Short mmCIF file of the C-alpha atoms (twelve columns), coordinates in Angstrom:
data_MODEL
# 
_entry.id   MODEL 
# 
loop_
_atom_site.group_PDB 
_atom_site.id 
_atom_site.type_symbol 
_atom_site.label_atom_id 
_atom_site.label_alt_id 
_atom_site.label_comp_id 
_atom_site.label_asym_id 
_atom_site.label_seq_id 
_atom_site.Cartn_x 
_atom_site.Cartn_y 
_atom_site.Cartn_z 
_atom_site.pdbx_PDB_model_num 
ATOM 1   C CA . MET A 1   40.139 115.064 110.455 1 
ATOM 2   C CA . THR A 2   42.880 117.654 109.232 1 
ATOM 3   C CA . HIS A 3   45.730 118.916 111.552 1 
ATOM 4   C CA . ALA A 4   46.501 122.784 111.630 1 
ATOM 5   C CA . ALA A 5   49.221 124.074 109.699 1 
ATOM 6   C CA . PRO A 6   51.778 125.600 112.481 1 
ATOM 7   C CA . SER A 7   51.837 129.071 113.518 1 
ATOM 8   C CA . PRO A 8   54.099 131.989 112.931 1 
ATOM 9   C CA . ARG A 9   55.054 131.475 116.892 1 
ATOM 10  C CA . GLY A 10  55.529 127.620 116.618 1 
ATOM 11  C CA . GLU A 11  57.609 127.608 113.519 1 
ATOM 12  C CA . GLU A 12  59.828 130.618 115.600 1 
ATOM 13  C CA . ILE A 13  60.213 128.603 118.573 1 
ATOM 14  C CA . ALA A 14  61.234 125.262 116.653 1 
ATOM 15  C CA . ALA A 15  63.797 126.760 114.616 1 
ATOM 16  C CA . GLY A 16  65.215 128.442 117.742 1 
ATOM 17  C CA . LEU A 17  64.836 124.964 119.897 1 
ATOM 18  C CA . ALA A 18  66.876 123.489 116.574 1 
ATOM 19  C CA . GLU A 19  69.430 125.858 116.928 1 
ATOM 20  C CA . VAL A 20  69.940 125.718 120.750 1 
ATOM 21  C CA . GLU A 21  70.355 121.704 120.151 1 
ATOM 22  C CA . ARG A 22  72.686 122.284 117.445 1 
ATOM 23  C CA . ARG A 23  74.808 124.073 119.892 1 
ATOM 24  C CA . ILE A 24  74.426 121.781 123.286 1 
ATOM 25  C CA . THR A 25  75.423 119.161 120.528 1 
ATOM 26  C CA . ASP A 26  78.284 120.705 119.371 1 
ATOM 27  C CA . ALA A 27  79.197 121.279 122.721 1 
ATOM 28  C CA . CYS A 28  78.846 118.250 124.508 1 
ATOM 29  C CA . ALA A 29  81.071 116.727 121.356 1 
ATOM 30  C CA . ALA A 30  84.259 118.782 122.480 1 
ATOM 31  C CA . ALA A 31  83.579 118.420 125.576 1 
ATOM 32  C CA . GLY A 32  83.564 114.592 125.352 1 
ATOM 33  C CA . ARG A 33  80.402 114.306 127.274 1 
ATOM 34  C CA . SER A 34  76.999 113.115 126.020 1 
ATOM 35  C CA . ARG A 35  73.917 114.948 124.983 1 
ATOM 36  C CA . SER A 36  71.977 112.682 127.308 1 
ATOM 37  C CA . GLU A 37  73.641 114.106 130.253 1 
ATOM 38  C CA . ILE A 38  72.288 117.784 129.808 1 
ATOM 39  C CA . THR A 39  68.934 118.616 130.756 1 
ATOM 40  C CA . LEU A 40  67.861 121.779 129.041 1 
ATOM 41  C CA . ILE A 41  65.275 123.849 130.723 1 
ATOM 42  C CA . ALA A 42  63.020 126.534 129.018 1 
ATOM 43  C CA . VAL A 43  63.150 129.757 130.508 1 
ATOM 44  C CA . THR A 44  59.924 131.351 129.877 1 
ATOM 45  C CA . LYS A 45  59.861 134.575 131.853 1 
ATOM 46  C CA . THR A 46  57.758 137.381 130.222 1 
ATOM 47  C CA . TYR A 47  56.320 134.652 127.879 1 
ATOM 48  C CA . PRO A 48  52.815 133.469 127.747 1 
ATOM 49  C CA . ALA A 49  51.378 130.134 129.067 1 
ATOM 50  C CA . SER A 50  50.794 129.291 124.895 1 
ATOM 51  C CA . ASP A 51  54.618 129.342 124.390 1 
ATOM 52  C CA . VAL A 52  55.144 126.569 127.209 1 
ATOM 53  C CA . ARG A 53  52.358 124.467 125.002 1 
ATOM 54  C CA . LEU A 54  54.428 125.055 121.759 1 
ATOM 55  C CA . LEU A 55  57.927 124.223 123.258 1 
ATOM 56  C CA . ALA A 56  55.831 121.048 125.311 1 
ATOM 57  C CA . GLY A 57  54.914 119.960 121.897 1 
ATOM 58  C CA . LEU A 58  58.465 119.894 120.872 1 
ATOM 59  C CA . GLY A 59  59.489 117.919 123.450 1 
ATOM 60  C CA . VAL A 60  60.844 120.215 126.432 1 
ATOM 61  C CA . ALA A 61  59.500 118.959 129.588 1 
ATOM 62  C CA . ASP A 62  61.194 121.261 131.697 1 
ATOM 63  C CA . VAL A 63  60.177 124.913 131.953 1 
ATOM 64  C CA . GLY A 64  62.164 127.671 134.336 1 
ATOM 65  C CA . GLU A 65  60.438 130.416 136.166 1 
ATOM 66  C CA . ASN A 66  61.545 133.200 138.451 1 
ATOM 67  C CA . ARG A 67  58.765 135.325 139.552 1 
ATOM 68  C CA . ASP A 68  56.429 133.702 141.647 1 
ATOM 69  C CA . GLN A 69  52.863 135.262 140.753 1 
ATOM 70  C CA . GLU A 70  53.810 134.525 137.037 1 
ATOM 71  C CA . ALA A 71  54.684 131.681 137.474 1 
ATOM 72  C CA . ALA A 72  52.260 130.026 139.715 1 
ATOM 73  C CA . ALA A 73  49.042 131.463 136.679 1 
ATOM 74  C CA . LYS A 74  51.704 129.665 134.112 1 
ATOM 75  C CA . ALA A 75  51.915 126.433 136.145 1 
ATOM 76  C CA . ALA A 76  48.017 126.455 136.918 1 
ATOM 77  C CA . GLU A 77  47.504 127.011 132.945 1 
ATOM 78  C CA . CYS A 78  49.357 124.172 131.987 1 
ATOM 79  C CA . ALA A 79  48.612 121.807 134.624 1 
ATOM 80  C CA . ASP A 80  47.492 119.290 131.746 1 
ATOM 81  C CA . LEU A 81  50.971 118.907 130.577 1 
ATOM 82  C CA . ALA A 82  53.990 116.410 132.085 1 
ATOM 83  C CA . LEU A 83  56.187 119.111 132.807 1 
ATOM 84  C CA . THR A 84  58.828 119.935 135.417 1 
ATOM 85  C CA . TRP A 85  58.637 123.475 136.728 1 
ATOM 86  C CA . HIS A 86  61.771 124.941 138.003 1 
ATOM 87  C CA . PHE A 87  61.964 128.056 140.104 1 
ATOM 88  C CA . ILE A 88  65.071 129.995 139.202 1 
ATOM 89  C CA . GLY A 89  64.707 133.082 140.837 1 
ATOM 90  C CA . GLN A 90  65.597 135.201 144.046 1 
ATOM 91  C CA . LEU A 91  63.367 133.811 146.281 1 
ATOM 92  C CA . GLN A 92  61.584 135.238 149.779 1 
ATOM 93  C CA . THR A 93  60.375 133.314 152.443 1 
ATOM 94  C CA . ASN A 94  56.991 134.782 152.381 1 
ATOM 95  C CA . LYS A 95  56.653 133.119 148.681 1 
ATOM 96  C CA . ALA A 96  57.809 129.401 150.112 1 
ATOM 97  C CA . ARG A 97  53.982 128.143 150.265 1 
ATOM 98  C CA . SER A 98  53.236 129.534 146.492 1 
ATOM 99  C CA . VAL A 99  56.227 128.278 145.063 1 
ATOM 100 C CA . VAL A 100 56.157 124.866 146.943 1 
ATOM 101 C CA . ALA A 101 52.713 123.970 145.461 1 
ATOM 102 C CA . TYR A 102 53.844 123.996 141.750 1 
ATOM 103 C CA . ALA A 103 57.710 123.831 141.217 1 
ATOM 104 C CA . ASP A 104 59.392 120.462 141.105 1 
ATOM 105 C CA . LEU A 105 63.257 122.028 141.642 1 
ATOM 106 C CA . VAL A 106 63.986 125.353 143.366 1 
ATOM 107 C CA . HIS A 107 66.968 126.844 142.377 1 
ATOM 108 C CA . GLY A 108 68.126 129.573 144.443 1 
ATOM 109 C CA . VAL A 109 68.703 128.148 147.976 1 
ATOM 110 C CA . ASP A 110 71.436 130.304 149.908 1 
ATOM 111 C CA . ARG A 111 70.243 130.549 153.342 1 
ATOM 112 C CA . LEU A 112 69.383 128.276 156.359 1 
ATOM 113 C CA . ARG A 113 66.053 130.540 156.737 1 
ATOM 114 C CA . LEU A 114 64.760 129.997 153.199 1 
ATOM 115 C CA . ALA A 115 65.477 126.155 153.650 1 
ATOM 116 C CA . GLU A 116 63.223 125.687 156.681 1 
ATOM 117 C CA . ALA A 117 60.466 127.834 155.221 1 
ATOM 118 C CA . LEU A 118 60.605 125.496 152.247 1 
ATOM 119 C CA . SER A 119 60.474 122.452 154.222 1 
ATOM 120 C CA . ARG A 120 57.699 123.918 156.566 1 
ATOM 121 C CA . GLU A 121 55.871 124.219 152.916 1 
ATOM 122 C CA . ALA A 122 56.460 121.105 151.591 1 
ATOM 123 C CA . VAL A 123 55.768 119.036 154.651 1 
ATOM 124 C CA . ARG A 124 52.437 121.012 154.855 1 
ATOM 125 C CA . ALA A 125 51.513 120.280 151.219 1 
ATOM 126 C CA . GLY A 126 52.677 116.507 151.413 1 
ATOM 127 C CA . ARG A 127 55.512 117.315 149.076 1 
ATOM 128 C CA . GLU A 128 59.268 116.621 148.392 1 
ATOM 129 C CA . ILE A 129 60.843 119.765 146.757 1 
ATOM 130 C CA . GLY A 130 64.277 119.320 145.045 1 
ATOM 131 C CA . CYS A 131 66.381 122.024 146.095 1 
ATOM 132 C CA . LEU A 132 69.779 123.520 144.359 1 
ATOM 133 C CA . ILE A 133 71.958 125.880 146.764 1 
ATOM 134 C CA . GLN A 134 73.034 128.756 144.666 1 
ATOM 135 C CA . VAL A 135 76.618 129.283 144.828 1 
ATOM 136 C CA . SER A 136 78.107 132.963 144.796 1 
ATOM 137 C CA . LEU A 137 80.712 132.829 141.914 1 
ATOM 138 C CA . ASP A 138 81.986 136.418 142.027 1 
ATOM 139 C CA . GLY A 139 83.163 135.866 145.867 1 
ATOM 140 C CA . LEU A 140 80.377 139.102 147.050 1 
ATOM 141 C CA . ALA A 141 78.046 138.244 149.901 1 
ATOM 142 C CA . GLY A 142 74.519 139.651 149.604 1 
ATOM 143 C CA . ARG A 143 74.008 139.623 145.741 1 
ATOM 144 C CA . GLY A 144 72.433 136.122 145.726 1 
ATOM 145 C CA . GLY A 145 74.279 132.905 146.158 1 
ATOM 146 C CA . ALA A 146 76.371 131.019 149.507 1 
ATOM 147 C CA . LEU A 147 79.901 131.693 149.271 1 
ATOM 148 C CA . PRO A 148 81.187 128.934 148.330 1 
ATOM 149 C CA . ALA A 149 83.199 128.180 151.671 1 
ATOM 150 C CA . ASP A 150 79.269 128.326 153.371 1 
ATOM 151 C CA . VAL A 151 78.208 125.678 150.801 1 
ATOM 152 C CA . PRO A 152 78.929 122.270 152.454 1 
ATOM 153 C CA . PRO A 153 77.801 123.203 155.813 1 
ATOM 154 C CA . LEU A 154 74.273 124.595 154.115 1 
ATOM 155 C CA . ALA A 155 74.174 121.282 152.560 1 
ATOM 156 C CA . ASP A 156 74.299 119.426 154.915 1 
ATOM 157 C CA . ALA A 157 71.442 121.360 157.260 1 
ATOM 158 C CA . LEU A 158 69.517 121.172 153.719 1 
ATOM 159 C CA . ALA A 159 70.164 117.647 153.472 1 
ATOM 160 C CA . ALA A 160 68.517 116.816 157.471 1 
ATOM 161 C CA . LEU A 161 65.306 118.822 156.811 1 
ATOM 162 C CA . PRO A 162 62.077 117.000 156.031 1 
ATOM 163 C CA . GLY A 163 60.366 117.553 153.097 1 
ATOM 164 C CA . LEU A 164 63.439 118.637 150.574 1 
ATOM 165 C CA . SER A 165 65.610 116.497 148.405 1 
ATOM 166 C CA . LEU A 166 69.105 118.384 148.201 1 
ATOM 167 C CA . ARG A 167 70.089 117.789 144.538 1 
ATOM 168 C CA . GLY A 168 73.266 119.761 143.936 1 
ATOM 169 C CA . VAL A 169 74.053 123.602 143.014 1 
ATOM 170 C CA . MET A 170 73.768 126.236 140.957 1 
ATOM 171 C CA . GLY A 171 75.395 129.368 139.707 1 
ATOM 172 C CA . VAL A 172 75.216 132.572 137.371 1 
ATOM 173 C CA . ALA A 173 78.522 133.950 136.061 1 
ATOM 174 C CA . PRO A 174 79.745 136.868 136.658 1 
ATOM 175 C CA . LEU A 175 78.692 139.936 134.130 1 
ATOM 176 C CA . GLY A 176 81.972 141.239 132.178 1 
ATOM 177 C CA . GLU A 177 84.076 138.244 132.765 1 
ATOM 178 C CA . ASP A 178 85.063 135.217 131.105 1 
ATOM 179 C CA . PRO A 179 82.368 132.582 132.436 1 
ATOM 180 C CA . ALA A 180 84.294 129.574 131.889 1 
ATOM 181 C CA . PRO A 181 86.649 129.792 135.395 1 
ATOM 182 C CA . ALA A 182 83.455 131.074 137.240 1 
ATOM 183 C CA . PHE A 183 81.928 127.523 135.930 1 
ATOM 184 C CA . ALA A 184 85.217 125.401 136.994 1 
ATOM 185 C CA . ARG A 185 84.959 127.012 140.933 1 
ATOM 186 C CA . LEU A 186 81.471 126.331 140.964 1 
ATOM 187 C CA . HIS A 187 82.419 122.179 139.772 1 
ATOM 188 C CA . GLY A 188 84.735 122.443 142.138 1 
ATOM 189 C CA . VAL A 189 82.149 123.375 145.224 1 
ATOM 190 C CA . ALA A 190 79.928 120.722 143.111 1 
ATOM 191 C CA . GLN A 191 82.329 118.131 144.015 1 
ATOM 192 C CA . ALA A 192 82.414 119.012 147.585 1 
ATOM 193 C CA . VAL A 193 78.866 118.831 148.247 1 
ATOM 194 C CA . GLN A 194 78.886 115.342 146.424 1 
ATOM 195 C CA . LYS A 195 81.561 113.943 148.755 1 
ATOM 196 C CA . ASP A 196 78.830 113.579 151.360 1 
ATOM 197 C CA . HIS A 197 75.865 114.003 149.111 1 
ATOM 198 C CA . GLN A 198 76.512 111.521 146.129 1 
ATOM 199 C CA . HIS A 199 72.704 112.027 144.780 1 
ATOM 200 C CA . ALA A 200 73.316 115.685 144.834 1 
ATOM 201 C CA . ASN A 201 74.657 115.688 141.071 1 
ATOM 202 C CA . VAL A 202 72.990 118.713 139.440 1 
ATOM 203 C CA . ILE A 203 75.189 121.643 138.313 1 
ATOM 204 C CA . SER A 204 72.874 124.419 136.690 1 
ATOM 205 C CA . ALA A 205 75.263 126.501 134.877 1 
ATOM 206 C CA . GLY A 206 74.719 127.953 131.218 1 
ATOM 207 C CA . MET A 207 72.238 130.279 129.710 1 
ATOM 208 C CA . SER A 208 72.082 131.453 126.192 1 
ATOM 209 C CA . GLY A 209 75.159 133.521 125.976 1 
ATOM 210 C CA . ASP A 210 77.743 131.048 127.930 1 
ATOM 211 C CA . LEU A 211 76.204 127.442 127.378 1 
ATOM 212 C CA . PRO A 212 79.584 125.875 125.474 1 
ATOM 213 C CA . GLN A 213 81.994 127.043 129.066 1 
ATOM 214 C CA . ALA A 214 78.986 125.516 131.206 1 
ATOM 215 C CA . ILE A 215 79.115 122.401 129.186 1 
ATOM 216 C CA . ALA A 216 82.854 122.222 129.234 1 
ATOM 217 C CA . ASN A 217 82.782 122.517 133.177 1 
ATOM 218 C CA . GLY A 218 79.987 119.940 133.858 1 
ATOM 219 C CA . ALA A 219 76.687 121.485 133.733 1 
ATOM 220 C CA . THR A 220 73.936 118.710 133.466 1 
ATOM 221 C CA . HIS A 221 71.001 121.512 133.455 1 
ATOM 222 C CA . LEU A 222 71.103 125.029 131.029 1 
ATOM 223 C CA . ARG A 223 68.943 127.676 131.900 1 
ATOM 224 C CA . VAL A 224 67.692 128.973 128.510 1 
ATOM 225 C CA . GLY A 225 65.272 131.617 127.703 1 
ATOM 226 C CA . THR A 226 66.285 134.533 124.963 1 
ATOM 227 C CA . ALA A 227 67.922 131.708 122.184 1 
ATOM 228 C CA . LEU A 228 64.697 129.873 122.388 1 
ATOM 229 C CA . LEU A 229 62.109 132.525 122.960 1 
ATOM 230 C CA . GLY A 230 63.562 135.628 121.406 1 
ATOM 231 C CA . ARG A 231 64.581 138.824 122.917 1 
ATOM 232 C CA . ARG A 232 62.210 139.499 125.722 1 
ATOM 233 C CA . LYS A 233 59.597 142.905 125.417 1 
ATOM 234 C CA . PRO A 234 58.686 144.446 128.137 1 
ATOM 235 C CA . PHE A 235 56.344 142.816 130.448 1 
ATOM 236 C CA . VAL A 236 53.293 144.828 130.605 1 
ATOM 237 C CA . ARG A 237 50.520 144.046 132.647 1 
# 
């Protein structure tokens, strides 16, 4: 039996992954960290399930999506693969049941009402869902993310809910600013949470443009789309 030659798209994704891995390795060396401390999440929004399969074939096991409708369909199409699915976008409470059906880790929990909705649906589905508290790094309420001072009490409340596991924190660096100070603030919030919840050791930070600054400030999970898969094309239904 002969193996099919790699497709042009497969070669493109393999080259993107190799370059991202080089950048992660270099950033870890500069920060005095081990590559084994970092989980790479491939953010595949607007890309087809065939790209997820190509990534899985290259050893990428963590996949991130931020639109429930697209994510649910893609997760179903790739159900035969051993993948960890991350929901990384803003989440409305009315989508909790759908997201709980496939997501292993929800990155954007920023309010108790959402945590309670996820808890109800996780219990109903007989699943345990990992949760990260999204921290606002620009200090502005209402743009996604809990204010840093509100994170420890939210962490305590979330940790007490059935069906959920508090895994850590998540943040997005403000646009147009040096990301390093923002990621340093996130690291400080993460340490405050870990004082009372020592297993909540995930720090989800860093995307294609700011990997080194995230790794230098303790990130454990990177959310990378463009650098792996190329510039997104407009989503056409």
